Steps between C-alpha positions, in 0.01 A plus 500: 500500500788734579668427166179547304419826676815664369599611846855364456568745218871511419593321818455154341482324165165320471480193274177316417611187308245296309503119496720489189737774617826488691722788612878520509604739779828692480614701804774757453596339169532149644256214449304415814199272451230366267141577604215260421143613412348722775491853650825645634629827643875561512644793698675725248576818695864429576576225244501492122233237423446376144239242403504311170162340419527164316222315318534142627278364223823494301602195695868521412659775704766678294687800636837663437575473875383140524817372671478769767132433564545123524776538761272695734333327793134412466483490120455122506150558648380646170748381239610160375867518406669263250809486280563355154847358446723539196415257220132500596182694433170490691159486333261699721122440522237693697174320573585248227568760229841562350651821633860522374831317473762617749873506431771434765484739797317573826123552503207552736124455472214634715325268740121475535440631147470187292642153456845539350691200367858495373639224276880509476636378165865412435597648160856364494608227258439153640622150411258208513643145504277242336666176608429129501233495228446138385346527152432233237589567136289401200700174465434406866838592648480660845738793543582709803512870407654785699432853375560852627279804446600864558207741524397841634177676593424788260140579599457489878125567490432218254718259699297573816157492340557203269672237713557436868848348477678587177801278579283190528294603198810528278639174641180310419474655155860403421430145618196464274678662205795260532270197508295622204804575282719199587203262471475577125869430424697177480835462673718538190343828385510632856871431542581620148342845541465622858484859376164432334367370832624810684354736237156340515504489879609864519222608264239327717641644822519856363126501433420351841729738689350803323156399625640507857665842460853361459756449225734211421864610494656165413414132502728200462507122524772425753495117493342219300559183702449169319410166663802273562415243231432766238828670585685167455335441161583851383861455606519180294344674200745788528791257543397304189454821305844627597658163415333511158626852443852391603489210251391735223787737580750210508380378158531849360856523631587162345357604165688829517826314581445259210435789263818668622700180438346465156590858411858443625534184291380681190742786566795263550404312185507819299818635669771227546731738688259491794587131549863596567390760754286246683794256504723765655240568768488130589881483517510808721262339750701175498829686547374668816542175699765319290836556332463451126734560207295513184610557142219563255491451131309702246176301488401475859570321823339170409690469178841641600606406852875475461628458857314463829709466818 
């Protein structure tokens, strides 16, 4: 009644805050307190009192002096305080409706205004191991596949509203995609062209990840583990193949050697002097380990050996 009568005059600052209003009180340039809805009178004769009226219907409280306000005692009665770490964003909803996406930093929201819900989303690149997948090929061979998937959230709102657990969703989708793709291929084509498998799998995963608000950075098949008996058979096949290739190479070398000998014989036949040179080469090799005195005639060693000691 005193406040409404105006009797206080300049002695006090009278504030009549509605249900949706809050007041930030600064005394002598320093923050003092937050006032909830209600009627207040603050003595202002000997102090510099400043009141900043805030509309709390904007549930997120944003202020240039937020850090100072949050450090003051009693603010936790009216404000919820929370922080968003580096590498994350938070999707904010008020009464079930999307409000905004918050970047890393410190934030506060008004209490008793509405139901506010924050969904933190990690936007850093992540690696997802898809291990121990036993899958049967088209020719009934069971393989164990290990793959790795690198992905990243690009649309935080879509990732929150579309799927509850995006990690599990991508894992399950990769599992099903591997089974669908490998089940249509036989073992030989699979081992011959793993790149085709990776390309088809990547194409499927890109579409699925986009629907969840994420993107595929890379995808690879780390291991294709064969059953023991199949591995033994393949080793025998490879061994036989390599032996066959070795035989082919040996035959080619023999043919090449025979052609070389044939060419040499034809050359010697057309050039008799080459026979003498070959004889001298043979004698030189013999003389390395023996003492020989040889006198040669004009027609060659076989026809003109005069003295051999």
